[in-house]
C-alpha positions in Angstrom: -14.0 -26.7 -57.3 -11.7 -28.3 -54.8 -8.0 -27.7 -54.3 -5.9 -30.7 -53.0 -2.5 -30.9 -51.6 -0.6 -34.3 -51.7 1.8 -34.8 -48.8 4.4 -37.6 -49.0 6.5 -38.2 -45.9 9.5 -40.5 -45.2 9.3 -41.4 -41.5 12.5 -41.9 -39.5 13.4 -45.5 -38.9 11.7 -46.9 -35.9 9.1 -44.0 -35.7 6.5 -45.2 -38.2 3.9 -46.6 -35.7 4.3 -43.6 -33.4 3.9 -41.2 -36.2 0.7 -42.9 -37.4 -0.7 -42.9 -33.9 0.1 -39.2 -33.4 -1.3 -38.3 -36.9 -4.5 -40.2 -36.2 -5.1 -38.8 -32.8 -3.9 -35.3 -33.2 -3.1 -34.1 -36.7 -6.2 -35.4 -38.4 -8.7 -33.6 -36.2 -6.5 -30.5 -36.2 -6.6 -30.2 -40.0 -10.4 -30.9 -40.1 -11.0 -28.3 -37.5 -8.9 -25.8 -39.5 -11.2 -26.2 -42.5 -9.5 -29.0 -44.5 -10.9 -32.3 -45.7 -8.8 -35.4 -45.3 -8.9 -36.9 -48.8 -7.0 -40.1 -47.8 -4.2 -41.4 -45.8 -2.1 -44.4 -46.6 1.0 -45.9 -45.0 3.7 -48.2 -46.2 5.4 -49.5 -43.1 8.0 -51.5 -45.0 9.5 -48.3 -46.5 8.5 -45.9 -43.8 6.3 -43.9 -46.2 3.2 -42.0 -45.2 1.1 -40.5 -48.0 -1.9 -38.4 -47.5 -3.9 -35.5 -49.1 -5.8 -32.5 -47.7 -8.3 -30.5 -49.6 -10.1 -27.3 -49.4 -13.3 -26.4 -51.3 -12.4 -23.6 -53.6 -9.5 -22.3 -55.5 -5.8 -22.3 -54.9 -6.2 -18.9 -53.2 -8.9 -20.3 -50.9 -6.5 -23.2 -50.0 -3.7 -20.7 -49.3 -5.9 -18.7 -47.0 -7.0 -21.8 -45.0 -3.4 -23.0 -44.8 -2.0 -19.6 -43.7 -4.6 -19.5 -40.8 -3.8 -23.2 -39.9 0.0 -22.6 -39.9 -0.3 -19.5 -37.7 -2.7 -21.1 -35.2 -1.9 -21.6 -31.6 -3.6 -25.1 -31.8 -1.1 -26.2 -34.5 1.8 -24.8 -32.4 0.7 -26.8 -29.4 0.3 -30.0 -31.3 3.6 -29.7 -33.3 5.6 -28.6 -30.2 4.6 -31.7 -28.2 6.3 -34.3 -30.4 9.7 -35.2 -31.6 10.5 -34.7 -35.3 9.6 -38.0 -36.8 9.5 -36.9 -40.5 12.9 -37.3 -42.3 11.7 -36.0 -45.7 8.7 -34.2 -47.1 7.3 -33.8 -50.6 4.3 -31.5 -50.7 2.6 -30.6 -54.0 -0.8 -29.4 -55.1 -2.4 -32.0 -57.4 -5.1 -32.0 -60.0 -8.0 -34.4 -59.7 -8.3 -36.2 -63.0 -10.7 -38.9 -61.9 -13.2 -39.1 -59.1 -13.4 -42.2 -56.9 -15.8 -44.8 -58.2 -18.3 -46.5 -55.8 
């Protein structure tokens, strides 16, 4: 079993490329090191949208434990404190996998 969280962001005008660069060089590794898998990440520059998903092997409770440790970590605080707020709007939801990726 895997629990997946879908994260949809609207990025502030003029900040899309900087956000993607920061995400790729900082956030991605931070999440992986915290115990998450990055399921995917897509961007739509024309509408300033960034859509990605993180997963944790296990139940929703397992996800909540990993997320709580991640949110309280000094590593996250350092990474988040080093950047300006580039996200204008967030929509974060747990999702259910209804079809696996086909090769």
